[in-house]
All heavy atoms as TSV, in Angstrom:
chain	resi	resn	atom	element	x	y	z
A	1	MET	N	N	68.801	-61.627	-60.938
A	1	MET	CA	C	67.901	-60.662	-60.335
A	1	MET	C	C	67.678	-61.030	-58.862
A	1	MET	O	O	67.280	-62.152	-58.556
A	1	MET	CB	C	66.579	-60.696	-61.096
A	1	MET	CG	C	65.660	-59.557	-60.813
A	1	MET	SD	S	66.258	-58.053	-61.549
A	1	MET	CE	C	65.181	-56.896	-60.799
A	2	PRO	N	N	67.925	-60.105	-57.923
A	2	PRO	CA	C	67.730	-60.441	-56.497
A	2	PRO	C	C	66.249	-60.531	-56.129
A	2	PRO	O	O	65.395	-59.958	-56.804
A	2	PRO	CB	C	68.392	-59.274	-55.772
A	2	PRO	CG	C	68.375	-58.161	-56.735
A	2	PRO	CD	C	68.460	-58.771	-58.100
A	3	LYS	N	N	66.005	-61.262	-55.078
A	3	LYS	CA	C	64.630	-61.401	-54.586
A	3	LYS	C	C	64.166	-60.094	-53.963
A	3	LYS	O	O	64.957	-59.359	-53.387
A	3	LYS	CB	C	64.552	-62.487	-53.525
A	3	LYS	CG	C	64.707	-63.889	-54.044
A	3	LYS	CD	C	64.536	-64.881	-52.908
A	3	LYS	CE	C	64.700	-66.296	-53.421
A	3	LYS	NZ	N	64.595	-67.264	-52.320
A	4	VAL	N	N	62.873	-59.824	-54.065
A	4	VAL	CA	C	62.287	-58.645	-53.428
A	4	VAL	C	C	61.868	-59.054	-52.023
A	4	VAL	O	O	61.143	-60.027	-51.849
A	4	VAL	CB	C	61.073	-58.133	-54.233
A	4	VAL	CG1	C	60.466	-56.923	-53.570
A	4	VAL	CG2	C	61.498	-57.802	-55.654
A	5	LYS	N	N	62.356	-58.329	-51.031
A	5	LYS	CA	C	62.086	-58.712	-49.643
A	5	LYS	C	C	60.888	-57.958	-49.068
A	5	LYS	O	O	60.695	-56.779	-49.340
A	5	LYS	CB	C	63.309	-58.425	-48.775
A	5	LYS	CG	C	64.485	-59.322	-49.107
A	5	LYS	CD	C	65.601	-59.115	-48.115
A	5	LYS	CE	C	66.736	-60.081	-48.403
A	5	LYS	NZ	N	67.826	-59.939	-47.428
A	6	THR	N	N	60.116	-58.664	-48.247
A	6	THR	CA	C	59.028	-58.064	-47.481
A	6	THR	C	C	59.638	-57.265	-46.340
A	6	THR	O	O	60.643	-57.672	-45.769
A	6	THR	CB	C	58.123	-59.171	-46.907
A	6	THR	OG1	O	57.641	-59.956	-47.974
A	6	THR	CG2	C	56.964	-58.606	-46.128
A	7	ASN	N	N	59.055	-56.134	-46.011
A	7	ASN	CA	C	59.526	-55.335	-44.889
A	7	ASN	C	C	59.293	-56.101	-43.584
A	7	ASN	O	O	58.157	-56.449	-43.259
A	7	ASN	CB	C	58.772	-54.000	-44.893
A	7	ASN	CG	C	59.274	-53.066	-43.842
A	7	ASN	OD1	O	59.036	-53.292	-42.656
A	7	ASN	ND2	N	59.961	-52.023	-44.254
A	8	SER	N	N	60.369	-56.371	-42.857
A	8	SER	CA	C	60.290	-57.211	-41.651
A	8	SER	C	C	59.444	-56.602	-40.548
A	8	SER	O	O	58.720	-57.315	-39.849
A	8	SER	CB	C	61.688	-57.498	-41.107
A	8	SER	OG	O	62.374	-58.349	-41.977
A	9	SER	N	N	59.529	-55.288	-40.366
A	9	SER	CA	C	58.739	-54.660	-39.305
A	9	SER	C	C	57.258	-54.693	-39.652
A	9	SER	O	O	56.416	-54.864	-38.775
A	9	SER	CB	C	59.193	-53.225	-39.069
A	9	SER	OG	O	59.015	-52.452	-40.234
A	10	ALA	N	N	56.927	-54.580	-40.937
A	10	ALA	CA	C	55.524	-54.587	-41.361
A	10	ALA	C	C	54.901	-55.965	-41.201
A	10	ALA	O	O	53.755	-56.077	-40.772
A	10	ALA	CB	C	55.412	-54.124	-42.809
A	11	LYS	N	N	55.648	-57.016	-41.500
A	11	LYS	CA	C	55.059	-58.355	-41.392
A	11	LYS	C	C	54.781	-58.744	-39.939
A	11	LYS	O	O	53.937	-59.590	-39.676
A	11	LYS	CB	C	55.916	-59.400	-42.102
A	11	LYS	CG	C	57.224	-59.730	-41.479
A	11	LYS	CD	C	58.005	-60.709	-42.353
A	11	LYS	CE	C	59.386	-60.952	-41.801
A	11	LYS	NZ	N	60.228	-61.729	-42.715
A	12	LYS	N	N	55.485	-58.108	-38.995
A	12	LYS	CA	C	55.223	-58.359	-37.578
A	12	LYS	C	C	54.028	-57.546	-37.070
A	12	LYS	O	O	53.383	-57.932	-36.110
A	12	LYS	CB	C	56.454	-57.987	-36.753
A	12	LYS	CG	C	57.648	-58.888	-37.001
A	12	LYS	CD	C	58.909	-58.302	-36.399
A	12	LYS	CE	C	60.134	-59.053	-36.888
A	12	LYS	NZ	N	61.378	-58.373	-36.514
A	13	ARG	N	N	53.755	-56.404	-37.705
A	13	ARG	CA	C	52.734	-55.487	-37.204
A	13	ARG	C	C	51.362	-55.644	-37.839
A	13	ARG	O	O	50.361	-55.293	-37.223
A	13	ARG	CB	C	53.201	-54.039	-37.418
A	13	ARG	CG	C	54.280	-53.612	-36.479
A	13	ARG	CD	C	54.715	-52.186	-36.784
A	13	ARG	NE	N	55.608	-51.668	-35.769
A	13	ARG	CZ	C	56.928	-51.785	-35.785
A	13	ARG	NH1	N	57.514	-52.408	-36.780
A	13	ARG	NH2	N	57.649	-51.289	-34.825
A	14	PHE	N	N	51.305	-56.127	-39.074
A	14	PHE	CA	C	50.045	-56.180	-39.802
A	14	PHE	C	C	49.680	-57.612	-40.174
A	14	PHE	O	O	50.554	-58.453	-40.370
A	14	PHE	CB	C	50.120	-55.336	-41.080
A	14	PHE	CG	C	50.446	-53.892	-40.827
A	14	PHE	CD1	C	51.697	-53.388	-41.112
A	14	PHE	CD2	C	49.492	-53.033	-40.294
A	14	PHE	CE1	C	52.008	-52.052	-40.878
A	14	PHE	CE2	C	49.786	-51.703	-40.060
A	14	PHE	CZ	C	51.043	-51.214	-40.351
A	15	LYS	N	N	48.367	-57.847	-40.281
A	15	LYS	CA	C	47.866	-59.169	-40.660
A	15	LYS	C	C	46.753	-58.972	-41.673
A	15	LYS	O	O	45.925	-58.060	-41.528
A	15	LYS	CB	C	47.333	-59.872	-39.411
A	15	LYS	CG	C	47.140	-61.368	-39.583
A	15	LYS	CD	C	46.943	-62.050	-38.237
A	15	LYS	CE	C	45.518	-61.872	-37.744
A	15	LYS	NZ	N	45.252	-62.632	-36.517
A	16	VAL	N	N	46.738	-59.802	-42.708
A	16	VAL	CA	C	45.713	-59.693	-43.743
A	16	VAL	C	C	44.604	-60.692	-43.420
A	16	VAL	O	O	44.864	-61.871	-43.186
A	16	VAL	CB	C	46.302	-59.973	-45.144
A	16	VAL	CG1	C	45.243	-59.803	-46.218
A	16	VAL	CG2	C	47.473	-59.053	-45.417
A	17	THR	N	N	43.353	-60.211	-43.405
A	17	THR	CA	C	42.214	-61.080	-43.117
A	17	THR	C	C	41.825	-61.860	-44.368
A	17	THR	O	O	42.354	-61.603	-45.456
A	17	THR	CB	C	41.006	-60.248	-42.647
A	17	THR	OG1	O	40.609	-59.392	-43.715
A	17	THR	CG2	C	41.328	-59.437	-41.415
A	18	GLY	N	N	40.894	-62.766	-44.213
A	18	GLY	CA	C	40.415	-63.556	-45.335
A	18	GLY	C	C	39.748	-62.723	-46.408
A	18	GLY	O	O	39.791	-63.065	-47.597
A	19	THR	N	N	39.123	-61.626	-46.005
A	19	THR	CA	C	38.437	-60.760	-46.968
A	19	THR	C	C	39.379	-59.730	-47.590
A	19	THR	O	O	38.949	-58.929	-48.423
A	19	THR	CB	C	37.261	-60.018	-46.295
A	19	THR	OG1	O	37.757	-59.295	-45.163
A	19	THR	CG2	C	36.185	-60.982	-45.864
A	20	GLY	N	N	40.652	-59.712	-47.159
A	20	GLY	CA	C	41.623	-58.807	-47.752
A	20	GLY	C	C	41.867	-57.528	-46.981
A	20	GLY	O	O	42.669	-56.701	-47.388
A	21	LYS	N	N	41.183	-57.348	-45.844
A	21	LYS	CA	C	41.428	-56.164	-45.014
A	21	LYS	C	C	42.739	-56.356	-44.253
A	21	LYS	O	O	43.151	-57.481	-43.982
A	21	LYS	CB	C	40.297	-55.959	-44.012
A	21	LYS	CG	C	38.983	-55.562	-44.633
A	21	LYS	CD	C	37.921	-55.414	-43.569
A	21	LYS	CE	C	36.558	-55.125	-44.185
A	21	LYS	NZ	N	35.509	-55.129	-43.168
A	22	ILE	N	N	43.369	-55.252	-43.889
A	22	ILE	CA	C	44.620	-55.318	-43.140
A	22	ILE	C	C	44.351	-54.824	-41.722
A	22	ILE	O	O	43.852	-53.720	-41.528
A	22	ILE	CB	C	45.711	-54.468	-43.819
A	22	ILE	CG1	C	45.947	-54.979	-45.242
A	22	ILE	CG2	C	47.005	-54.531	-43.031
A	22	ILE	CD1	C	46.831	-54.103	-46.078
A	23	THR	N	N	44.673	-55.664	-40.748
A	23	THR	CA	C	44.429	-55.319	-39.351
A	23	THR	C	C	45.743	-55.039	-38.628
A	23	THR	O	O	46.812	-55.445	-39.082
A	23	THR	CB	C	43.685	-56.447	-38.614
A	23	THR	OG1	O	44.466	-57.636	-38.668
A	23	THR	CG2	C	42.325	-56.705	-39.221
A	24	HIS	N	N	45.634	-54.360	-37.487
A	24	HIS	CA	C	46.787	-54.042	-36.648
A	24	HIS	C	C	46.341	-54.020	-35.199
A	24	HIS	O	O	45.156	-53.886	-34.908
A	24	HIS	CB	C	47.373	-52.678	-37.037
A	24	HIS	CG	C	46.431	-51.538	-36.797
A	24	HIS	ND1	N	46.361	-50.869	-35.599
A	24	HIS	CD2	C	45.487	-50.970	-37.591
A	24	HIS	CE1	C	45.436	-49.932	-35.667
A	24	HIS	NE2	N	44.877	-49.968	-36.881
A	25	GLN	N	N	47.300	-54.147	-34.286
A	25	GLN	CA	C	47.005	-54.050	-32.860
A	25	GLN	C	C	46.833	-52.583	-32.488
A	25	GLN	O	O	47.525	-51.721	-33.029
A	25	GLN	CB	C	48.160	-54.640	-32.042
A	25	GLN	CG	C	48.278	-56.149	-32.150
A	25	GLN	CD	C	47.171	-56.877	-31.425
A	25	GLN	OE1	O	46.925	-56.624	-30.249
A	25	GLN	NE2	N	46.492	-57.775	-32.111
A	26	LYS	N	N	45.929	-52.305	-31.556
A	26	LYS	CA	C	45.725	-50.931	-31.090
A	26	LYS	C	C	46.915	-50.515	-30.222
A	26	LYS	O	O	47.533	-51.345	-29.546
A	26	LYS	CB	C	44.442	-50.845	-30.267
A	26	LYS	CG	C	43.178	-51.194	-31.062
A	26	LYS	CD	C	42.469	-49.973	-31.558
A	26	LYS	CE	C	41.225	-50.297	-32.341
A	26	LYS	NZ	N	40.027	-50.404	-31.523
A	27	SER	N	N	47.203	-49.239	-30.224
A	27	SER	CA	C	48.328	-48.714	-29.443
A	27	SER	C	C	47.876	-48.331	-28.026
A	27	SER	O	O	46.687	-48.371	-27.715
A	27	SER	CB	C	48.917	-47.502	-30.152
A	27	SER	OG	O	47.908	-46.561	-30.379
A	28	PHE	N	N	48.824	-47.954	-27.187
A	28	PHE	CA	C	48.609	-47.467	-25.806
A	28	PHE	C	C	48.144	-48.548	-24.826
A	28	PHE	O	O	47.467	-48.258	-23.858
A	28	PHE	CB	C	47.618	-46.286	-25.776
A	28	PHE	CG	C	48.024	-45.137	-26.642
A	28	PHE	CD1	C	47.329	-44.844	-27.813
A	28	PHE	CD2	C	49.117	-44.354	-26.301
A	28	PHE	CE1	C	47.703	-43.782	-28.615
A	28	PHE	CE2	C	49.505	-43.280	-27.104
A	28	PHE	CZ	C	48.794	-43.003	-28.263
A	29	LYS	N	N	48.507	-49.810	-25.050
A	29	LYS	CA	C	48.085	-50.844	-24.109
A	29	LYS	C	C	49.275	-51.610	-23.512
A	29	LYS	O	O	49.140	-52.750	-23.089
A	29	LYS	CB	C	47.121	-51.822	-24.793
A	29	LYS	CG	C	46.241	-52.539	-23.764
A	29	LYS	CD	C	45.220	-53.427	-24.392
A	29	LYS	CE	C	44.305	-54.039	-23.367
A	29	LYS	NZ	N	44.949	-54.852	-22.368
A	30	ARG	N	N	50.441	-50.993	-23.483
A	30	ARG	CA	C	51.636	-51.676	-22.978
A	30	ARG	C	C	51.880	-51.407	-21.493
A	30	ARG	O	O	52.234	-52.314	-20.752
A	30	ARG	CB	C	52.870	-51.243	-23.771
A	30	ARG	CG	C	52.845	-51.651	-25.219
A	30	ARG	CD	C	52.985	-53.125	-25.378
A	30	ARG	NE	N	52.880	-53.500	-26.783
A	30	ARG	CZ	C	52.614	-54.719	-27.199
A	30	ARG	NH1	N	52.422	-55.689	-26.330
A	30	ARG	NH2	N	52.518	-54.993	-28.478
A	31	HIS	N	N	51.739	-50.160	-21.066
A	31	HIS	CA	C	52.016	-49.809	-19.661
A	31	HIS	C	C	51.190	-48.584	-19.296
A	31	HIS	O	O	50.473	-48.041	-20.125
A	31	HIS	CB	C	53.518	-49.557	-19.446
A	31	HIS	CG	C	54.069	-48.450	-20.274
A	31	HIS	ND1	N	54.252	-47.183	-19.813
A	31	HIS	CD2	C	54.448	-48.411	-21.575
A	31	HIS	CE1	C	54.747	-46.422	-20.771
A	31	HIS	NE2	N	54.861	-47.137	-21.868
A	32	ILE	N	N	51.277	-48.199	-18.020
A	32	ILE	CA	C	50.464	-47.106	-17.449
A	32	ILE	C	C	48.979	-47.386	-17.701
A	32	ILE	O	O	48.248	-46.571	-18.258
A	32	ILE	CB	C	50.875	-45.710	-17.994
A	32	ILE	CG1	C	52.394	-45.572	-18.048
A	32	ILE	CG2	C	50.309	-44.609	-17.113
A	32	ILE	CD1	C	52.873	-44.278	-18.708
A	33	LEU	N	N	48.546	-48.572	-17.310
A	33	LEU	CA	C	47.162	-48.984	-17.563
A	33	LEU	C	C	46.227	-48.650	-16.407
A	33	LEU	O	O	45.009	-48.762	-16.555
A	33	LEU	CB	C	47.110	-50.484	-17.855
A	33	LEU	CG	C	47.879	-50.943	-19.102
A	33	LEU	CD1	C	47.931	-52.449	-19.169
A	33	LEU	CD2	C	47.270	-50.372	-20.356
A	34	THR	N	N	46.769	-48.235	-15.269
A	34	THR	CA	C	45.927	-47.992	-14.095
A	34	THR	C	C	45.001	-46.794	-14.292
A	34	THR	O	O	43.878	-46.795	-13.810
A	34	THR	CB	C	46.787	-47.760	-12.845
A	34	THR	OG1	O	47.785	-46.795	-13.134
A	34	THR	CG2	C	47.452	-49.042	-12.405
A	35	LYS	N	N	45.474	-45.783	-14.996
A	35	LYS	CA	C	44.650	-44.584	-15.186
A	35	LYS	C	C	43.642	-44.714	-16.325
A	35	LYS	O	O	42.801	-43.854	-16.494
A	35	LYS	CB	C	45.536	-43.359	-15.409
A	35	LYS	CG	C	46.376	-43.393	-16.673
A	35	LYS	CD	C	47.094	-42.078	-16.927
A	35	LYS	CE	C	48.316	-41.929	-16.062
A	35	LYS	NZ	N	49.150	-40.786	-16.469
A	36	LYS	N	N	43.745	-45.783	-17.106
A	36	LYS	CA	C	42.824	-45.974	-18.236
A	36	LYS	C	C	41.612	-46.773	-17.782
A	36	LYS	O	O	41.734	-47.720	-17.002
A	36	LYS	CB	C	43.543	-46.685	-19.380
A	36	LYS	CG	C	44.617	-45.820	-19.997
A	36	LYS	CD	C	45.549	-46.569	-20.899
A	36	LYS	CE	C	46.706	-45.651	-21.298
A	36	LYS	NZ	N	47.890	-46.377	-21.678
A	37	SER	N	N	40.458	-46.419	-18.286
A	37	SER	CA	C	39.227	-47.080	-17.863
A	37	SER	C	C	39.137	-48.497	-18.424
A	37	SER	O	O	39.799	-48.827	-19.411
A	37	SER	CB	C	38.013	-46.274	-18.335
A	37	SER	OG	O	37.918	-46.308	-19.741
A	38	LYS	N	N	38.306	-49.320	-17.788
A	38	LYS	CA	C	38.115	-50.701	-18.240
A	38	LYS	C	C	37.578	-50.735	-19.660
A	38	LYS	O	O	37.983	-51.556	-20.477
A	38	LYS	CB	C	37.149	-51.440	-17.313
A	38	LYS	CG	C	37.746	-51.771	-15.977
A	38	LYS	CD	C	36.767	-52.557	-15.147
A	38	LYS	CE	C	37.381	-52.937	-13.820
A	38	LYS	NZ	N	36.484	-53.783	-13.031
A	39	LYS	N	N	36.646	-49.825	-19.935
A	39	LYS	CA	C	36.052	-49.756	-21.270
A	39	LYS	C	C	37.110	-49.449	-22.329
A	39	LYS	O	O	37.135	-50.056	-23.398
A	39	LYS	CB	C	34.969	-48.679	-21.285
A	39	LYS	CG	C	34.244	-48.536	-22.601
A	39	LYS	CD	C	33.220	-47.426	-22.537
A	39	LYS	CE	C	32.535	-47.223	-23.872
A	39	LYS	NZ	N	31.556	-46.137	-23.799
A	40	ARG	N	N	37.975	-48.501	-22.011
A	40	ARG	CA	C	39.026	-48.103	-22.961
A	40	ARG	C	C	39.998	-49.252	-23.220
A	40	ARG	O	O	40.355	-49.539	-24.364
A	40	ARG	CB	C	39.760	-46.907	-22.368
A	40	ARG	CG	C	40.764	-46.262	-23.298
A	40	ARG	CD	C	41.273	-44.988	-22.662
A	40	ARG	NE	N	42.490	-44.550	-23.282
A	40	ARG	CZ	C	43.303	-43.627	-22.790
A	40	ARG	NH1	N	43.003	-43.023	-21.652
A	40	ARG	NH2	N	44.390	-43.274	-23.403
A	41	LYS	N	N	40.387	-49.961	-22.143
A	41	LYS	CA	C	41.316	-51.093	-22.285
A	41	LYS	C	C	40.664	-52.247	-23.040
A	41	LYS	O	O	41.312	-52.911	-23.842
A	41	LYS	CB	C	41.796	-51.549	-20.905
A	41	LYS	CG	C	42.749	-50.571	-20.254
A	41	LYS	CD	C	43.316	-51.103	-18.966
A	41	LYS	CE	C	42.328	-50.953	-17.823
A	41	LYS	NZ	N	42.944	-51.233	-16.509
A	42	ARG	N	N	39.384	-52.457	-22.787
A	42	ARG	CA	C	38.645	-53.521	-23.467
A	42	ARG	C	C	38.569	-53.253	-24.969
A	42	ARG	O	O	38.732	-54.157	-25.787
A	42	ARG	CB	C	37.245	-53.637	-22.851
A	42	ARG	CG	C	36.426	-54.796	-23.368
A	42	ARG	CD	C	35.181	-55.021	-22.530
A	42	ARG	NE	N	34.298	-53.866	-22.516
A	42	ARG	CZ	C	34.003	-53.135	-21.432
A	42	ARG	NH1	N	34.540	-53.418	-20.261
A	42	ARG	NH2	N	33.172	-52.116	-21.509
A	43	ASN	N	N	38.326	-51.991	-25.333
A	43	ASN	CA	C	38.253	-51.621	-26.746
A	43	ASN	C	C	39.610	-51.712	-27.441
A	43	ASN	O	O	39.663	-51.890	-28.654
A	43	ASN	CB	C	37.675	-50.219	-26.902
A	43	ASN	CG	C	36.189	-50.180	-26.633
A	43	ASN	OD1	O	35.491	-51.178	-26.806
A	43	ASN	ND2	N	35.694	-49.042	-26.194
A	44	MET	N	N	40.691	-51.610	-26.677
A	44	MET	CA	C	42.027	-51.716	-27.265
A	44	MET	C	C	42.419	-53.155	-27.569
A	44	MET	O	O	43.389	-53.386	-28.284
A	44	MET	CB	C	43.062	-51.073	-26.346
A	44	MET	CG	C	43.039	-49.567	-26.420
A	44	MET	SD	S	44.417	-48.798	-25.594
A	44	MET	CE	C	43.833	-48.689	-23.921
A	45	ARG	N	N	41.660	-54.118	-27.034
A	45	ARG	CA	C	41.932	-55.529	-27.328
A	45	ARG	C	C	41.581	-55.881	-28.767
A	45	ARG	O	O	42.204	-56.744	-29.373
A	45	ARG	CB	C	41.097	-56.440	-26.413
A	45	ARG	CG	C	41.635	-56.609	-25.043
A	45	ARG	CD	C	40.783	-57.646	-24.307
A	45	ARG	NE	N	40.563	-57.236	-22.930
A	45	ARG	CZ	C	39.459	-57.487	-22.224
A	45	ARG	NH1	N	38.447	-58.132	-22.768
A	45	ARG	NH2	N	39.363	-57.090	-20.988
A	46	ILE	N	N	40.547	-55.231	-29.275
A	46	ILE	CA	C	40.048	-55.527	-30.619
A	46	ILE	C	C	41.016	-54.977	-31.659
A	46	ILE	O	O	41.490	-53.850	-31.545
A	46	ILE	CB	C	38.649	-54.895	-30.815
A	46	ILE	CG1	C	37.692	-55.397	-29.737
A	46	ILE	CG2	C	38.097	-55.195	-32.195
A	46	ILE	CD1	C	36.481	-54.515	-29.541
A	47	ASP	N	N	41.319	-55.781	-32.678
A	47	ASP	CA	C	42.214	-55.337	-33.747
A	47	ASP	C	C	41.607	-54.177	-34.510
A	47	ASP	O	O	40.410	-54.161	-34.786
A	47	ASP	CB	C	42.489	-56.477	-34.728
A	47	ASP	CG	C	43.469	-57.490	-34.170
A	47	ASP	OD1	O	44.016	-57.243	-33.081
A	47	ASP	OD2	O	43.703	-58.521	-34.819
A	48	GLY	N	N	42.441	-53.213	-34.854
A	48	GLY	CA	C	42.009	-52.082	-35.660
A	48	GLY	C	C	42.218	-52.392	-37.135
A	48	GLY	O	O	43.028	-53.251	-37.494
A	49	VAL	N	N	41.493	-51.705	-37.995
A	49	VAL	CA	C	41.632	-51.871	-39.437
A	49	VAL	C	C	42.421	-50.676	-39.970
A	49	VAL	O	O	42.189	-49.539	-39.555
A	49	VAL	CB	C	40.245	-51.958	-40.115
A	49	VAL	CG1	C	40.385	-52.137	-41.613
A	49	VAL	CG2	C	39.446	-53.103	-39.527
A	50	VAL	N	N	43.357	-50.952	-40.872
A	50	VAL	CA	C	44.174	-49.883	-41.450
A	50	VAL	C	C	43.282	-48.955	-42.273
A	50	VAL	O	O	42.434	-49.410	-43.040
A	50	VAL	CB	C	45.298	-50.487	-42.327
A	50	VAL	CG1	C	46.065	-49.406	-43.064
A	50	VAL	CG2	C	46.245	-51.310	-41.475
A	51	ALA	N	N	43.486	-47.650	-42.111
A	51	ALA	CA	C	42.679	-46.642	-42.808
A	51	ALA	C	C	42.902	-46.718	-44.318
A	51	ALA	O	O	43.976	-47.130	-44.778
A	51	ALA	CB	C	43.036	-45.255	-42.303
A	52	LYS	N	N	41.879	-46.323	-45.070
A	52	LYS	CA	C	41.953	-46.362	-46.543
A	52	LYS	C	C	43.151	-45.599	-47.077
A	52	LYS	O	O	43.783	-46.011	-48.044
A	52	LYS	CB	C	40.685	-45.762	-47.152
A	52	LYS	CG	C	39.490	-46.660	-47.110
A	52	LYS	CD	C	38.312	-45.981	-47.792
A	52	LYS	CE	C	37.040	-46.780	-47.642
A	52	LYS	NZ	N	35.888	-46.059	-48.214
A	53	SER	N	N	43.461	-44.473	-46.445
A	53	SER	CA	C	44.564	-43.630	-46.915
A	53	SER	C	C	45.929	-44.299	-46.760
A	53	SER	O	O	46.876	-43.932	-47.445
A	53	SER	CB	C	44.561	-42.298	-46.172
A	53	SER	OG	O	44.611	-42.516	-44.786
A	54	HIS	N	N	46.043	-45.309	-45.877
A	54	HIS	CA	C	47.320	-45.982	-45.642
A	54	HIS	C	C	47.399	-47.371	-46.264
A	54	HIS	O	O	48.474	-47.975	-46.261
A	54	HIS	CB	C	47.585	-46.103	-44.138
A	54	HIS	CG	C	47.688	-44.802	-43.439
A	54	HIS	ND1	N	48.603	-43.826	-43.772
A	54	HIS	CD2	C	46.974	-44.291	-42.408
A	54	HIS	CE1	C	48.456	-42.787	-42.980
A	54	HIS	NE2	N	47.462	-43.034	-42.141
A	55	VAL	N	N	46.291	-47.879	-46.783
A	55	VAL	CA	C	46.246	-49.264	-47.277
A	55	VAL	C	C	47.272	-49.520	-48.372
A	55	VAL	O	O	47.990	-50.523	-48.332
A	55	VAL	CB	C	44.825	-49.632	-47.756
A	55	VAL	CG1	C	44.821	-50.941	-48.521
A	55	VAL	CG2	C	43.884	-49.736	-46.570
A	56	ASP	N	N	47.363	-48.641	-49.354
A	56	ASP	CA	C	48.305	-48.838	-50.466
A	56	ASP	C	C	49.749	-48.904	-49.967
A	56	ASP	O	O	50.532	-49.747	-50.416
A	56	ASP	CB	C	48.176	-47.717	-51.500
A	56	ASP	CG	C	46.906	-47.835	-52.321
A	56	ASP	OD1	O	46.333	-48.954	-52.366
A	56	ASP	OD2	O	46.486	-46.830	-52.907
A	57	PHE	N	N	50.085	-48.029	-49.025
A	57	PHE	CA	C	51.442	-48.000	-48.473
A	57	PHE	C	C	51.761	-49.296	-47.721
A	57	PHE	O	O	52.828	-49.889	-47.913
A	57	PHE	CB	C	51.596	-46.786	-47.546
A	57	PHE	CG	C	52.940	-46.686	-46.903
A	57	PHE	CD1	C	54.057	-46.392	-47.659
A	57	PHE	CD2	C	53.093	-46.890	-45.539
A	57	PHE	CE1	C	55.311	-46.304	-47.064
A	57	PHE	CE2	C	54.330	-46.803	-44.945
A	57	PHE	CZ	C	55.453	-46.509	-45.709
A	58	VAL	N	N	50.838	-49.758	-46.891
A	58	VAL	CA	C	51.054	-50.984	-46.114
A	58	VAL	C	C	51.138	-52.194	-47.039
A	58	VAL	O	O	51.973	-53.079	-46.845
A	58	VAL	CB	C	49.943	-51.171	-45.055
A	58	VAL	CG1	C	50.071	-52.511	-44.347
A	58	VAL	CG2	C	49.991	-50.046	-44.043
A	59	LYS	N	N	50.301	-52.227	-48.065
A	59	LYS	CA	C	50.351	-53.336	-49.026
A	59	LYS	C	C	51.696	-53.383	-49.744
A	59	LYS	O	O	52.221	-54.458	-50.015
A	59	LYS	CB	C	49.226	-53.211	-50.051
A	59	LYS	CG	C	47.901	-53.714	-49.548
A	59	LYS	CD	C	46.866	-53.713	-50.641
A	59	LYS	CE	C	45.561	-54.322	-50.148
A	59	LYS	NZ	N	44.538	-54.325	-51.197
A	60	ARG	N	N	52.255	-52.205	-50.035
A	60	ARG	CA	C	53.560	-52.169	-50.691
A	60	ARG	C	C	54.654	-52.697	-49.753
A	60	ARG	O	O	55.563	-53.417	-50.197
A	60	ARG	CB	C	53.874	-50.748	-51.134
A	60	ARG	CG	C	54.894	-50.704	-52.270
A	60	ARG	CD	C	54.955	-49.352	-52.935
A	60	ARG	NE	N	55.723	-48.443	-52.093
A	60	ARG	CZ	C	55.355	-47.197	-51.793
A	60	ARG	NH1	N	54.223	-46.712	-52.250
A	60	ARG	NH2	N	56.095	-46.440	-51.044
A	61	LEU	N	N	54.539	-52.400	-48.466
A	61	LEU	CA	C	55.516	-52.918	-47.501
A	61	LEU	C	C	55.425	-54.443	-47.384
A	61	LEU	O	O	56.425	-55.120	-47.224
A	61	LEU	CB	C	55.279	-52.301	-46.116
A	61	LEU	CG	C	55.606	-50.832	-45.931
A	61	LEU	CD1	C	55.185	-50.393	-44.549
A	61	LEU	CD2	C	57.075	-50.558	-46.134
A	62	LEU	N	N	54.192	-54.964	-47.476
A	62	LEU	CA	C	53.977	-56.410	-47.364
A	62	LEU	C	C	54.114	-57.138	-48.701
A	62	LEU	O	O	53.920	-58.328	-48.780
A	62	LEU	CB	C	52.566	-56.670	-46.800
A	62	LEU	CG	C	52.302	-56.183	-45.382
A	62	LEU	CD1	C	50.833	-56.319	-45.045
A	62	LEU	CD2	C	53.154	-56.939	-44.378
A	63	ARG	N	N	54.430	-56.392	-49.748
A	63	ARG	CA	C	54.584	-56.930	-51.109
A	63	ARG	C	C	53.322	-57.592	-51.623
A	63	ARG	O	O	53.357	-58.638	-52.261
A	63	ARG	CB	C	55.755	-57.922	-51.180
A	63	ARG	CG	C	57.091	-57.312	-50.867
A	63	ARG	CD	C	57.496	-56.326	-51.927
A	63	ARG	NE	N	58.690	-55.589	-51.489
A	63	ARG	CZ	C	58.992	-54.384	-51.937
A	63	ARG	NH1	N	58.226	-53.776	-52.792
A	63	ARG	NH2	N	60.074	-53.790	-51.502
A	64	LEU	N	N	52.190	-56.967	-51.327
A	64	LEU	CA	C	50.909	-57.448	-51.841
A	64	LEU	C	C	50.481	-56.657	-53.065
A	64	LEU	O	O	49.476	-56.959	-53.686
A	64	LEU	CB	C	49.825	-57.323	-50.753
A	64	LEU	CG	C	50.071	-58.121	-49.482
A	64	LEU	CD1	C	49.029	-57.767	-48.435
A	64	LEU	CD2	C	50.057	-59.605	-49.761
A	65	LYS	N	N	51.241	-55.616	-53.389
A	65	LYS	CA	C	50.886	-54.753	-54.513
A	65	LYS	C	C	52.115	-54.420	-55.325
A	65	LYS	O	O	53.190	-54.284	-54.806
A	65	LYS	CB	C	50.241	-53.470	-53.981
A	65	LYS	CG	C	49.469	-52.735	-55.016
A	65	LYS	CD	C	48.651	-51.654	-54.368
A	65	LYS	CE	C	47.724	-51.022	-55.387
A	65	LYS	NZ	N	46.917	-49.999	-54.821
């Protein structure tokens, strides 16, 4: 029986916290930052939490379910 592999792109993008929540980096912070406000850029530093509707799918990619 072959091993079941974790999705490589998912393991780079998502992280599981100690309480079991799945976090991700916020988007739109790579380039063209001059037109974005300081407040907006500051809020993009904080990790986002995966929405309830996507949790099952992400867990399946990470082989947690």
